[in-house]
C-alpha positions as CSV (number, residue, x, y, z in Angstrom):
1,M,104.2,186.0,113.5
2,S,101.7,183.4,112.3
3,A,98.0,184.1,112.6
4,E,96.4,183.0,115.8
5,I,93.8,180.3,115.6
6,K,90.6,181.5,117.0
7,K,87.9,179.2,118.5
8,Y,85.5,178.7,115.6
9,T,85.4,178.1,111.9
10,W,82.6,177.4,109.4
11,D,81.7,175.6,106.1
12,F,78.7,174.8,104.0
13,N,79.6,171.1,104.0
14,P,80.0,169.4,107.4
15,E,81.7,166.5,105.7
16,A,84.4,168.6,104.0
17,E,87.9,167.1,104.4
18,V,89.4,170.6,105.0
19,W,87.5,173.7,106.1
20,Y,89.2,176.6,104.3
21,N,87.4,179.5,105.8
22,N,89.0,181.8,108.4
23,T,88.8,181.2,112.1
24,F,86.9,183.5,114.4
25,G,86.4,184.3,118.1
26,S,82.7,183.7,118.1
27,I,79.8,181.9,116.3
28,E,78.3,185.3,115.3
29,E,81.5,186.2,113.5
30,C,81.4,182.9,111.6
31,I,77.8,183.7,110.5
32,E,78.6,187.2,109.4
33,D,81.6,185.9,107.4
34,A,79.4,183.3,105.7
35,K,76.8,185.9,104.9
36,A,79.4,188.2,103.4
37,A,80.8,185.3,101.3
38,V,77.3,184.5,99.9
39,E,76.5,188.1,99.2
40,D,79.8,188.8,97.4
41,E,78.9,189.3,93.8
42,N,82.2,187.6,92.8
43,S,81.3,184.6,95.0
44,E,82.1,181.1,93.8
45,F,78.9,179.9,95.4
46,E,76.3,179.3,92.7
47,E,73.7,177.5,94.9
48,K,71.6,179.0,97.6
49,H,72.8,178.3,101.1
50,D,70.4,178.6,104.0
51,V,72.5,176.8,106.7
52,I,76.1,176.8,107.6
53,Y,78.1,174.4,109.9
54,I,80.2,175.9,112.6
55,A,82.8,173.9,114.5
56,E,85.1,174.5,117.4
57,T,88.8,174.5,116.4
58,K,91.4,172.4,118.3
59,P,94.8,173.8,117.3
60,F,97.7,171.6,116.6
61,I,100.5,172.3,119.1
62,P,104.0,170.9,118.2
63,N,105.2,168.6,120.9
64,A,108.7,167.0,120.8
65,D,108.9,163.3,121.7
66,I,111.7,163.5,124.3
67,E,112.1,159.7,124.5
68,S,112.8,159.6,120.7
69,I,115.3,162.3,121.1
70,F,117.2,160.4,123.7
71,E,116.9,157.2,121.7
72,Q,118.5,159.0,118.8
73,M,121.3,160.3,121.0
74,V,122.0,156.8,122.3
75,Q,122.0,155.5,118.7
76,D,124.4,158.3,117.7
77,A,126.7,157.5,120.7
78,Y,126.7,153.8,119.6
79,D,127.5,154.7,116.0
80,Q,130.4,156.8,117.1
81,C,131.7,154.9,120.1
82,G,130.6,151.4,119.6
83,E,129.5,149.0,122.3
84,S,130.8,151.2,125.1
85,A,127.8,153.4,124.5
86,E,125.5,150.6,125.8
87,T,126.4,151.7,129.3
88,W,124.9,155.2,128.8
89,E,121.3,155.5,129.7
90,P,120.7,159.3,129.5
91,Y,117.0,159.3,130.6
92,G,117.0,156.1,132.8
93,T,117.8,158.0,136.0
94,F,115.4,161.0,135.6
95,S,112.5,161.2,138.0
96,S,109.1,161.8,136.4
97,S,109.1,165.4,137.5
98,E,112.6,166.0,136.0
99,F,111.5,164.3,132.8
100,K,108.4,166.5,132.6
101,E,110.5,169.6,133.3
102,L,112.9,168.8,130.5
103,K,110.0,168.0,128.1
104,D,108.4,171.4,128.9
105,E,111.6,173.3,128.5
106,I,112.4,171.7,125.2
107,N,108.9,172.2,123.8
108,E,109.1,175.9,125.0
109,V,112.3,176.4,123.1
110,I,111.0,174.6,119.9
111,N,107.7,176.4,119.9
112,G,109.4,179.8,120.6
113,W,111.8,179.2,117.7
114,L,109.0,178.3,115.3
115,K,107.0,181.4,116.3
116,E,110.0,183.8,116.0
117,R,110.6,182.6,112.5
118,D,106.9,182.6,111.5
119,R,106.9,178.8,111.1
120,Y,104.5,178.0,113.8
121,P,101.7,175.8,112.4
122,C,98.3,177.5,111.9
123,I,96.4,174.2,111.6
124,Y,93.7,172.6,113.6
125,N,91.2,169.8,113.9
126,I,87.5,170.5,114.3
127,D,85.1,169.3,116.8
128,N,81.5,169.8,117.9
129,I,80.0,170.7,114.5
130,E,76.7,172.4,114.8
131,E,74.2,173.6,112.1
132,Y,73.1,177.2,112.1
133,P,70.5,179.0,109.9
134,L,71.9,181.5,107.4
135,E,69.5,184.2,106.6
136,V,70.9,186.4,103.8
């Protein structure tokens, strides 16, 4: 199964487009990982770093657009059956609770399928970037 996204990640550059370091369950783990990266004799870091930036991760969770699915089904019905398909409104009669129930069930199936096949995304946005001293 794909790696679980923890709560924090770190980088030396707070403006980096992508933060490539691992994710961790705590700020302290981020600091320790950064120290290890700097101390590694094979490190790619040639300059001295005395601060790191740590951010909270906000995982991407796949979410199917149910209305788009129904619109595609209606289009397919029209393509196959012509104008008679115009009388079919598959989601027009759902209550909001029924629609939410369907959406939840479909997303559960899709996300479960992705996880079972190790295709669940391990990507995230970052938020709340803070600077921390790095004493190596």
